[in-house]
N, CA, C, O and the ligand as a Tripos MOL2 file, in Angstrom:
@<TRIPOS>MOLECULE
protein
  241   239    61     0     0
PROTEIN
NO_CHARGES

@<TRIPOS>ATOM
      1 N         -21.3340   -2.3490   20.6900 N.3       1 MET1
      2 CA        -20.9800   -3.5410   19.9300 C.3       1 MET1
      3 C         -19.5510   -3.2890   19.2140 C.2       1 MET1
      4 O         -19.2760   -2.1900   18.7310 O.2       1 MET1
      5 N         -18.7610   -4.2670   19.1860 N.am      2 ILE2
      6 CA        -17.4780   -4.2100   18.4850 C.3       2 ILE2
      7 C         -17.5360   -5.3880   17.4080 C.2       2 ILE2
      8 O         -17.8610   -6.5500   17.6510 O.2       2 ILE2
      9 N         -17.1800   -4.8890   16.2380 N.am      3 PHE3
     10 CA        -17.1940   -5.8910   15.0930 C.3       3 PHE3
     11 C         -15.5980   -6.2230   14.9160 C.2       3 PHE3
     12 O         -14.6700   -5.4140   14.9120 O.2       3 PHE3
     13 N         -15.5460   -7.6110   14.7750 N.am      4 LYS4
     14 CA        -14.1370   -8.0560   14.5130 C.3       4 LYS4
     15 C         -14.1210   -8.8910   13.4050 C.2       4 LYS4
     16 O         -15.1010   -9.5530   13.0640 O.2       4 LYS4
     17 N         -12.9010   -8.8900   12.7440 N.am      5 LEU5
     18 CA        -12.7570   -9.7830   11.6120 C.3       5 LEU5
     19 C         -11.2410  -10.3160   11.5480 C.2       5 LEU5
     20 O         -10.2860   -9.5390   11.5240 O.2       5 LEU5
     21 N         -11.1320  -11.4950   11.5260 N.am      6 ALA6
     22 CA         -9.7640  -12.1020   11.3290 C.3       6 ALA6
     23 C          -9.6680  -12.4530    9.7730 C.2       6 ALA6
     24 O         -10.3060  -13.3570    9.2330 O.2       6 ALA6
     25 N          -8.7570  -11.5840    9.1290 N.am      7 CYS7
     26 CA         -8.6250  -11.8670    7.6420 C.3       7 CYS7
     27 C          -8.3390  -13.2920    7.2770 C.2       7 CYS7
     28 O          -8.7710  -13.7780    6.2320 O.2       7 CYS7
     29 N          -7.6230  -13.9510    8.1200 N.am      8 GLY8
     30 CA         -7.2670  -15.3670    7.9220 C.3       8 GLY8
     31 C          -8.4580  -16.2780    7.7340 C.2       8 GLY8
     32 O          -8.3950  -17.3450    7.1240 O.2       8 GLY8
     33 N          -9.5810  -15.7740    8.3130 N.am      9 ASP9
     34 CA        -10.7650  -16.6870    8.1060 C.3       9 ASP9
     35 C         -11.3410  -16.6160    6.6730 C.2       9 ASP9
     36 O         -12.1070  -17.4550    6.2000 O.2       9 ASP9
     37 N         -10.8810  -15.5140    6.0390 N.am     10 VAL10
     38 CA        -11.3610  -15.3590    4.5670 C.3      10 VAL10
     39 C         -10.2500  -15.6380    3.6110 C.2      10 VAL10
     40 O         -10.4290  -16.1630    2.5110 O.2      10 VAL10
     41 N          -8.9780  -15.2230    4.1310 N.am     11 MET11
     42 CA         -7.9130  -15.3760    3.2100 C.3      11 MET11
     43 C          -6.8870  -16.2900    4.1820 C.2      11 MET11
     44 O          -6.1380  -15.7580    5.0010 O.2      11 MET11
     45 N          -6.9550  -17.6380    3.9870 N.am     12 PRO12
     46 CA         -6.0310  -18.4500    4.8130 C.3      12 PRO12
     47 C          -4.5760  -18.0040    4.7050 C.2      12 PRO12
     48 O          -4.0690  -17.6790    3.6310 O.2      12 PRO12
     49 N          -3.9310  -18.0040    5.8710 N.am     13 GLY13
     50 CA         -2.5040  -17.5130    5.9770 C.3      13 GLY13
     51 C          -2.3330  -16.1040    6.2760 C.2      13 GLY13
     52 O          -1.2170  -15.6830    6.5770 O.2      13 GLY13
     53 N          -3.3180  -15.3590    6.2200 N.am     14 CYS14
     54 CA         -3.1430  -13.9850    6.5250 C.3      14 CYS14
     55 C          -3.3150  -13.7020    8.0510 C.2      14 CYS14
     56 O          -4.2770  -14.2190    8.6190 O.2      14 CYS14
     57 N          -2.5150  -12.9770    8.7000 N.am     15 ALA15
     58 CA         -2.5510  -12.8640   10.0890 C.3      15 ALA15
     59 C          -3.2530  -11.5250   10.5930 C.2      15 ALA15
     60 O          -3.3560  -11.2810   11.7950 O.2      15 ALA15
     61 N          -3.7410  -10.6490    9.5700 N.am     16 SER16
     62 CA         -4.2730   -9.4720    9.9250 C.3      16 SER16
     63 C          -5.5480   -9.5580   10.5290 C.2      16 SER16
     64 O          -6.3710  -10.3430   10.0580 O.2      16 SER16
     65 N          -5.8510   -8.7850   11.6080 N.am     17 THR17
     66 CA         -7.1500   -8.6840   12.2680 C.3      17 THR17
     67 C          -7.6470   -7.3510   12.3920 C.2      17 THR17
     68 O          -6.8570   -6.4320   12.6080 O.2      17 THR17
     69 N          -8.9000   -7.1440   12.2760 N.am     18 PHE18
     70 CA         -9.5530   -5.8440   12.3650 C.3      18 PHE18
     71 C         -10.5910   -5.7190   13.2410 C.2      18 PHE18
     72 O         -11.3680   -6.6660   13.3700 O.2      18 PHE18
     73 N         -10.7560   -4.5870   13.9450 N.am     19 GLU19
     74 CA        -11.8500   -4.4310   14.8290 C.3      19 GLU19
     75 C         -12.3880   -2.9270   14.7290 C.2      19 GLU19
     76 O         -11.5820   -2.0190   14.5260 O.2      19 GLU19
     77 N         -13.7410   -2.6710   14.8720 N.am     20 ASN20
     78 CA        -14.1940   -1.3390   14.8420 C.3      20 ASN20
     79 C         -15.6080   -1.4570   15.3330 C.2      20 ASN20
     80 O         -16.3610   -2.4170   15.1640 O.2      20 ASN20
     81 N         -15.8690   -0.2680   16.0060 N.am     21 ILE21
     82 CA        -17.2900   -0.2060   16.5340 C.3      21 ILE21
     83 C         -18.3150    0.0370   15.5360 C.2      21 ILE21
     84 O         -19.5100   -0.0920   15.8050 O.2      21 ILE21
     85 N         -17.8660    0.4040   14.3320 N.am     22 ASP22
     86 CA        -18.7330    0.6220   13.1910 C.3      22 ASP22
     87 C         -18.5610   -0.3690   12.1280 C.2      22 ASP22
     88 O         -17.4690   -0.4770   11.5700 O.2      22 ASP22
     89 N         -19.5800   -1.1150   11.8010 N.am     23 ARG23
     90 CA        -19.4030   -2.1600   10.7910 C.3      23 ARG23
     91 C         -19.0240   -1.7000    9.3960 C.2      23 ARG23
     92 O         -18.2870   -2.3440    8.6490 O.2      23 ARG23
     93 N         -19.5790   -0.5510    9.1090 N.am     24 THR24
     94 CA        -19.1350   -0.0120    7.8220 C.3      24 THR24
     95 C         -17.7790    0.4020    7.7460 C.2      24 THR24
     96 O         -17.1220    0.0960    6.7510 O.2      24 THR24
     97 N         -17.2370    1.1110    8.7470 N.am     25 SER25
     98 CA        -15.8520    1.4220    8.8560 C.3      25 SER25
     99 C         -14.9650    0.1500    8.7460 C.2      25 SER25
    100 O         -13.9410    0.1440    8.0620 O.2      25 SER25
    101 N         -15.3890   -0.8930    9.4260 N.am     26 LEU26
    102 CA        -14.6820   -2.1700    9.3520 C.3      26 LEU26
    103 C         -14.4560   -2.7110    7.9960 C.2      26 LEU26
    104 O         -13.3770   -3.1450    7.5940 O.2      26 LEU26
    105 N         -15.5750   -2.6500    7.3110 N.am     27 MET27
    106 CA        -15.5530   -3.1400    5.8980 C.3      27 MET27
    107 C         -14.6850   -2.2960    5.0520 C.2      27 MET27
    108 O         -14.0280   -2.8090    4.1460 O.2      27 MET27
    109 N         -14.6410   -0.8790    5.3280 N.am     28 GLN28
    110 CA        -13.7460   -0.1020    4.6250 C.3      28 GLN28
    111 C         -12.2580   -0.4680    4.8450 C.2      28 GLN28
    112 O         -11.4270   -0.5490    3.9400 O.2      28 GLN28
    113 N         -12.0170   -0.6870    6.2100 N.am     29 ASP29
    114 CA        -10.5480   -1.1110    6.6380 C.3      29 ASP29
    115 C         -10.1520   -2.4290    5.8750 C.2      29 ASP29
    116 O          -9.0480   -2.5950    5.3570 O.2      29 ASP29
    117 N         -11.0780   -3.2570    5.8640 N.am     30 VAL30
    118 CA        -10.8500   -4.6410    5.3200 C.3      30 VAL30
    119 C         -10.7090   -4.4060    3.8190 C.2      30 VAL30
    120 O          -9.7880   -4.9680    3.2260 O.2      30 VAL30
    121 N         -11.5520   -3.6180    3.1690 N.am     31 ALA31
    122 CA        -11.3260   -3.3590    1.7070 C.3      31 ALA31
    123 C         -10.0230   -2.8180    1.4140 C.2      31 ALA31
    124 O          -9.3960   -3.2560    0.4490 O.2      31 ALA31
    125 N          -9.5530   -1.9100    2.1470 N.am     32 ALA32
    126 CA         -8.2890   -1.2700    1.9730 C.3      32 ALA32
    127 C          -7.1640   -2.1640    2.0410 C.2      32 ALA32
    128 O          -6.2280   -2.1030    1.2440 O.2      32 ALA32
    129 N          -7.2520   -3.1090    3.1150 N.am     33 HIS33
    130 CA         -6.2910   -4.1540    3.3810 C.3      33 HIS33
    131 C          -6.3220   -5.2140    2.1730 C.2      33 HIS33
    132 O          -5.2670   -5.6270    1.6910 O.2      33 HIS33
    133 N          -7.4370   -5.5870    1.7590 N.am     34 ALA34
    134 CA         -7.5390   -6.5450    0.7230 C.3      34 ALA34
    135 C          -6.9550   -5.9820   -0.5710 C.2      34 ALA34
    136 O          -6.4010   -6.7180   -1.3870 O.2      34 ALA34
    137 N          -7.0770   -4.7590   -0.7350 N.am     35 ALA35
    138 CA         -6.5640   -4.0840   -2.0550 C.3      35 ALA35
    139 C          -4.9590   -4.0310   -1.9680 C.2      35 ALA35
    140 O          -4.2710   -4.4070   -2.9170 O.2      35 ALA35
    141 N          -4.4160   -3.5520   -0.7990 N.am     36 SER36
    142 CA         -3.0570   -3.3840   -0.6460 C.3      36 SER36
    143 C          -2.2360   -4.7200   -0.3940 C.2      36 SER36
    144 O          -1.0940   -4.8200   -0.8440 O.2      36 SER36
    145 N          -2.7760   -5.6540    0.2670 N.am     37 ASP37
    146 CA         -2.1320   -6.8110    0.6560 C.3      37 ASP37
    147 C          -2.5430   -8.1570   -0.0470 C.2      37 ASP37
    148 O          -1.8530   -9.1770   -0.0270 O.2      37 ASP37
    149 N          -3.7180   -8.0270   -0.6510 N.am     38 HIS38
    150 CA         -4.0870   -9.2210   -1.4380 C.3      38 HIS38
    151 C          -4.3970   -9.0800   -2.9230 C.2      38 HIS38
    152 O          -4.6720  -10.0160   -3.6730 O.2      38 HIS38
    153 N          -4.3130   -7.7270   -3.2690 N.am     39 GLY39
    154 CA         -4.4410   -7.4100   -4.7220 C.3      39 GLY39
    155 C          -5.9200   -7.4080   -5.1180 C.2      39 GLY39
    156 O          -6.2370   -7.4490   -6.3070 O.2      39 GLY39
    157 N          -6.8730   -7.3590   -4.0870 N.am     40 ILE40
    158 CA         -8.2840   -7.5360   -4.4860 C.3      40 ILE40
    159 C          -8.8900   -6.0490   -4.4700 C.2      40 ILE40
    160 O          -9.2940   -5.4380   -3.4810 O.2      40 ILE40
    161 N          -8.8590   -5.6530   -5.6890 N.am     41 THR41
    162 CA         -9.3520   -4.1560   -5.7360 C.3      41 THR41
    163 C         -10.8480   -3.9340   -5.8350 C.2      41 THR41
    164 O         -11.3680   -2.8280   -5.6840 O.2      41 THR41
    165 N         -11.5080   -5.0480   -6.0980 N.am     42 GLU42
    166 CA        -12.9440   -4.9030   -6.2710 C.3      42 GLU42
    167 C         -13.5880   -5.8210   -5.2620 C.2      42 GLU42
    168 O         -13.3730   -7.0330   -5.2970 O.2      42 GLU42
    169 N         -14.3700   -5.2640   -4.3690 N.am     43 ILE43
    170 CA        -15.0840   -6.1060   -3.4560 C.3      43 ILE43
    171 C         -16.4300   -6.4960   -4.2110 C.2      43 ILE43
    172 O         -17.4110   -5.7540   -4.2550 O.2      43 ILE43
    173 N         -16.3610   -7.6340   -4.7430 N.am     44 THR44
    174 CA        -17.6420   -8.1100   -5.2590 C.3      44 THR44
    175 C         -18.6300   -8.6090   -4.3310 C.2      44 THR44
    176 O         -18.2410   -8.8390   -3.1860 O.2      44 THR44
    177 N         -20.0120   -8.8460   -4.6660 N.am     45 PRO45
    178 CA        -20.9430   -9.3240   -3.8120 C.3      45 PRO45
    179 C         -20.3830  -10.6260   -3.1210 C.2      45 PRO45
    180 O         -20.5350  -10.7930   -1.9110 O.2      45 PRO45
    181 N         -19.8080  -11.4360   -3.8230 N.am     46 ASP46
    182 CA        -19.4070  -12.7050   -3.2780 C.3      46 ASP46
    183 C         -18.2500  -12.4740   -2.2590 C.2      46 ASP46
    184 O         -18.2220  -13.1420   -1.2250 O.2      46 ASP46
    185 N         -17.3280  -11.5760   -2.5200 N.am     47 VAL47
    186 CA        -16.3230  -11.2550   -1.6010 C.3      47 VAL47
    187 C         -16.9470  -10.6570   -0.3560 C.2      47 VAL47
    188 O         -16.6390  -11.0670    0.7630 O.2      47 VAL47
    189 N         -17.8100   -9.7050   -0.5510 N.am     48 HIS48
    190 CA        -18.4820   -9.0330    0.5130 C.3      48 HIS48
    191 C         -19.1380  -10.0160    1.4540 C.2      48 HIS48
    192 O         -19.0260   -9.9230    2.6770 O.2      48 HIS48
    193 N         -19.8570  -11.0040    0.8140 N.am     49 ALA49
    194 CA        -20.5360  -11.9480    1.5090 C.3      49 ALA49
    195 C         -19.6540  -12.8990    2.3730 C.2      49 ALA49
    196 O         -20.0040  -13.3190    3.4760 O.2      49 ALA49
    197 N         -18.5430  -13.1770    1.7950 N.am     50 ALA50
    198 CA        -17.4670  -14.0350    2.4450 C.3      50 ALA50
    199 C         -16.9320  -13.3600    3.6910 C.2      50 ALA50
    200 O         -16.7420  -13.9310    4.7650 O.2      50 ALA50
    201 N         -16.7030  -12.0440    3.4250 N.am     51 ILE51
    202 CA        -16.2130  -11.2070    4.6910 C.3      51 ILE51
    203 C         -17.1710  -11.1380    5.7230 C.2      51 ILE51
    204 O         -16.8980  -11.4550    6.8800 O.2      51 ILE51
    205 N         -18.4820  -10.6690    5.2980 N.am     52 ASN52
    206 CA        -19.5920  -10.5320    6.1920 C.3      52 ASN52
    207 C         -19.8220  -11.8260    7.0670 C.2      52 ASN52
    208 O         -20.0850  -11.7910    8.2690 O.2      52 ASN52
    209 N         -19.7000  -12.8700    6.3770 N.am     53 GLY53
    210 CA        -19.9610  -14.1850    7.1670 C.3      53 GLY53
    211 C         -19.0870  -14.5020    8.1420 C.2      53 GLY53
    212 O         -19.3730  -15.3940    8.9400 O.2      53 GLY53
    213 N         -17.8240  -13.7780    8.2230 N.am     54 HIS54
    214 CA        -16.7920  -14.0790    9.1920 C.3      54 HIS54
    215 C         -16.7380  -12.8490   10.2400 C.2      54 HIS54
    216 O         -15.9140  -12.8700   11.1540 O.2      54 HIS54
    217 N         -17.4620  -11.9920   10.1090 N.am     55 VAL55
    218 CA        -17.5010  -10.7670   10.9120 C.3      55 VAL55
    219 C         -18.0890  -11.1950   12.3610 C.2      55 VAL55
    220 O         -19.1780  -11.7650   12.4350 O.2      55 VAL55
    221 N         -17.3980  -10.9260   13.3900 N.am     56 GLN56
    222 CA        -17.9950  -11.3230   14.7000 C.3      56 GLN56
    223 C         -18.4740   -9.9980   15.4060 C.2      56 GLN56
    224 O         -17.7860   -8.9770   15.3810 O.2      56 GLN56
    225 N         -19.5430  -10.0650   15.9590 N.am     57 ALA57
    226 CA        -20.1710   -8.8710   16.6740 C.3      57 ALA57
    227 C         -20.1230   -9.2540   18.1390 C.2      57 ALA57
    228 O         -20.7660  -10.2080   18.5760 O.2      57 ALA57
    229 N         -19.3120   -8.4530   18.9170 N.am     58 LEU58
    230 CA        -19.1280   -8.6880   20.3790 C.3      58 LEU58
    231 C         -19.6750   -7.5620   21.1230 C.2      58 LEU58
    232 O         -19.6360   -6.4320   20.6380 O.2      58 LEU58
    233 N         -20.1440   -7.7740   22.1820 N.am     59 PRO59
    234 CA        -20.6310   -6.7170   23.1710 C.3      59 PRO59
    235 C         -19.3850   -5.8740   23.4670 C.2      59 PRO59
    236 O         -18.2710   -6.3840   23.5830 O.2      59 PRO59
    237 N         -19.6320   -4.5080   23.5890 N.am     60 ALA60
    238 CA        -18.6240   -3.5980   23.8090 C.3      60 ALA60
    239 C         -18.2380   -3.6670   25.2750 C.2      60 ALA60
    240 O         -17.3480   -2.9380   25.7130 O.2      60 ALA60
    241 ZN         -5.4280  -10.2190    4.7610 Zn       61 ZN61
@<TRIPOS>BOND
     1     1     2 1
     2     2     3 1
     3     3     4 2
     4     3     5 am
     5     5     6 1
     6     6     7 1
     7     7     8 2
     8     7     9 am
     9     9    10 1
    10    10    11 1
    11    11    12 2
    12    11    13 am
    13    13    14 1
    14    14    15 1
    15    15    16 2
    16    15    17 am
    17    17    18 1
    18    18    19 1
    19    19    20 2
    20    19    21 am
    21    21    22 1
    22    22    23 1
    23    23    24 2
    24    23    25 am
    25    25    26 1
    26    26    27 1
    27    27    28 2
    28    27    29 am
    29    29    30 1
    30    30    31 1
    31    31    32 2
    32    31    33 am
    33    33    34 1
    34    34    35 1
    35    35    36 2
    36    35    37 am
    37    37    38 1
    38    38    39 1
    39    39    40 2
    40    39    41 am
    41    41    42 1
    42    42    43 1
    43    43    44 2
    44    43    45 am
    45    45    46 1
    46    46    47 1
    47    47    48 2
    48    47    49 am
    49    49    50 1
    50    50    51 1
    51    51    52 2
    52    51    53 am
    53    53    54 1
    54    54    55 1
    55    55    56 2
    56    55    57 am
    57    57    58 1
    58    58    59 1
    59    59    60 2
    60    59    61 am
    61    61    62 1
    62    62    63 1
    63    63    64 2
    64    63    65 am
    65    65    66 1
    66    66    67 1
    67    67    68 2
    68    67    69 am
    69    69    70 1
    70    70    71 1
    71    71    72 2
    72    71    73 am
    73    73    74 1
    74    74    75 1
    75    75    76 2
    76    75    77 am
    77    77    78 1
    78    78    79 1
    79    79    80 2
    80    79    81 am
    81    81    82 1
    82    82    83 1
    83    83    84 2
    84    83    85 am
    85    85    86 1
    86    86    87 1
    87    87    88 2
    88    87    89 am
    89    89    90 1
    90    90    91 1
    91    91    92 2
    92    91    93 am
    93    93    94 1
    94    94    95 1
    95    95    96 2
    96    95    97 am
    97    97    98 1
    98    98    99 1
    99    99   100 2
   100    99   101 am
   101   101   102 1
   102   102   103 1
   103   103   104 2
   104   103   105 am
   105   105   106 1
   106   106   107 1
   107   107   108 2
   108   107   109 am
   109   109   110 1
   110   110   111 1
   111   111   112 2
   112   111   113 am
   113   113   114 1
   114   114   115 1
   115   115   116 2
   116   115   117 am
   117   117   118 1
   118   118   119 1
   119   119   120 2
   120   119   121 am
   121   121   122 1
   122   122   123 1
   123   123   124 2
   124   123   125 am
   125   125   126 1
   126   126   127 1
   127   127   128 2
   128   127   129 am
   129   129   130 1
   130   130   131 1
   131   131   132 2
   132   131   133 am
   133   133   134 1
   134   134   135 1
   135   135   136 2
   136   135   137 am
   137   137   138 1
   138   138   139 1
   139   139   140 2
   140   139   141 am
   141   141   142 1
   142   142   143 1
   143   143   144 2
   144   143   145 am
   145   145   146 1
   146   146   147 1
   147   147   148 2
   148   147   149 am
   149   149   150 1
   150   150   151 1
   151   151   152 2
   152   151   153 am
   153   153   154 1
   154   154   155 1
   155   155   156 2
   156   155   157 am
   157   157   158 1
   158   158   159 1
   159   159   160 2
   160   159   161 am
   161   161   162 1
   162   162   163 1
   163   163   164 2
   164   163   165 am
   165   165   166 1
   166   166   167 1
   167   167   168 2
   168   167   169 am
   169   169   170 1
   170   170   171 1
   171   171   172 2
   172   171   173 am
   173   173   174 1
   174   174   175 1
   175   175   176 2
   176   175   177 am
   177   177   178 1
   178   178   179 1
   179   179   180 2
   180   179   181 am
   181   181   182 1
   182   182   183 1
   183   183   184 2
   184   183   185 am
   185   185   186 1
   186   186   187 1
   187   187   188 2
   188   187   189 am
   189   189   190 1
   190   190   191 1
   191   191   192 2
   192   191   193 am
   193   193   194 1
   194   194   195 1
   195   195   196 2
   196   195   197 am
   197   197   198 1
   198   198   199 1
   199   199   200 2
   200   199   201 am
   201   201   202 1
   202   202   203 1
   203   203   204 2
   204   203   205 am
   205   205   206 1
   206   206   207 1
   207   207   208 2
   208   207   209 am
   209   209   210 1
   210   210   211 1
   211   211   212 2
   212   211   213 am
   213   213   214 1
   214   214   215 1
   215   215   216 2
   216   215   217 am
   217   217   218 1
   218   218   219 1
   219   219   220 2
   220   219   221 am
   221   221   222 1
   222   222   223 1
   223   223   224 2
   224   223   225 am
   225   225   226 1
   226   226   227 1
   227   227   228 2
   228   227   229 am
   229   229   230 1
   230   230   231 1
   231   231   232 2
   232   231   233 am
   233   233   234 1
   234   234   235 1
   235   235   236 2
   236   235   237 am
   237   237   238 1
   238   238   239 1
   239   239   240 2
@<TRIPOS>SUBSTRUCTURE
     1 MET1         2 RESIDUE 1 A MET
     2 ILE2         6 RESIDUE 1 A ILE
     3 PHE3        10 RESIDUE 1 A PHE
     4 LYS4        14 RESIDUE 1 A LYS
     5 LEU5        18 RESIDUE 1 A LEU
     6 ALA6        22 RESIDUE 1 A ALA
     7 CYS7        26 RESIDUE 1 A CYS
     8 GLY8        30 RESIDUE 1 A GLY
     9 ASP9        34 RESIDUE 1 A ASP
    10 VAL10       38 RESIDUE 1 A VAL
    11 MET11       42 RESIDUE 1 A MET
    12 PRO12       46 RESIDUE 1 A PRO
    13 GLY13       50 RESIDUE 1 A GLY
    14 CYS14       54 RESIDUE 1 A CYS
    15 ALA15       58 RESIDUE 1 A ALA
    16 SER16       62 RESIDUE 1 A SER
    17 THR17       66 RESIDUE 1 A THR
    18 PHE18       70 RESIDUE 1 A PHE
    19 GLU19       74 RESIDUE 1 A GLU
    20 ASN20       78 RESIDUE 1 A ASN
    21 ILE21       82 RESIDUE 1 A ILE
    22 ASP22       86 RESIDUE 1 A ASP
    23 ARG23       90 RESIDUE 1 A ARG
    24 THR24       94 RESIDUE 1 A THR
    25 SER25       98 RESIDUE 1 A SER
    26 LEU26      102 RESIDUE 1 A LEU
    27 MET27      106 RESIDUE 1 A MET
    28 GLN28      110 RESIDUE 1 A GLN
    29 ASP29      114 RESIDUE 1 A ASP
    30 VAL30      118 RESIDUE 1 A VAL
    31 ALA31      122 RESIDUE 1 A ALA
    32 ALA32      126 RESIDUE 1 A ALA
    33 HIS33      130 RESIDUE 1 A HIS
    34 ALA34      134 RESIDUE 1 A ALA
    35 ALA35      138 RESIDUE 1 A ALA
    36 SER36      142 RESIDUE 1 A SER
    37 ASP37      146 RESIDUE 1 A ASP
    38 HIS38      150 RESIDUE 1 A HIS
    39 GLY39      154 RESIDUE 1 A GLY
    40 ILE40      158 RESIDUE 1 A ILE
    41 THR41      162 RESIDUE 1 A THR
    42 GLU42      166 RESIDUE 1 A GLU
    43 ILE43      170 RESIDUE 1 A ILE
    44 THR44      174 RESIDUE 1 A THR
    45 PRO45      178 RESIDUE 1 A PRO
    46 ASP46      182 RESIDUE 1 A ASP
    47 VAL47      186 RESIDUE 1 A VAL
    48 HIS48      190 RESIDUE 1 A HIS
    49 ALA49      194 RESIDUE 1 A ALA
    50 ALA50      198 RESIDUE 1 A ALA
    51 ILE51      202 RESIDUE 1 A ILE
    52 ASN52      206 RESIDUE 1 A ASN
    53 GLY53      210 RESIDUE 1 A GLY
    54 HIS54      214 RESIDUE 1 A HIS
    55 VAL55      218 RESIDUE 1 A VAL
    56 GLN56      222 RESIDUE 1 A GLN
    57 ALA57      226 RESIDUE 1 A ALA
    58 LEU58      230 RESIDUE 1 A LEU
    59 PRO59      234 RESIDUE 1 A PRO
    60 ALA60      238 RESIDUE 1 A ALA
    61 ZN61       241 GROUP 0 **** ****
């Protein structure tokens, strides 16, 4: 399984995309990106849910 996220689905206008075979690692990558590029230093439950809702799980 490959997990993918287009940041633009959560943050309109952002062209960054992420993919990882590990969902937890994907979230860590997204969190790091959110902090450095969007100034979101705290992944609140609402932010986490918004991100999770846009993660696509694709067959490897
Ligand atoms: Zn972004």
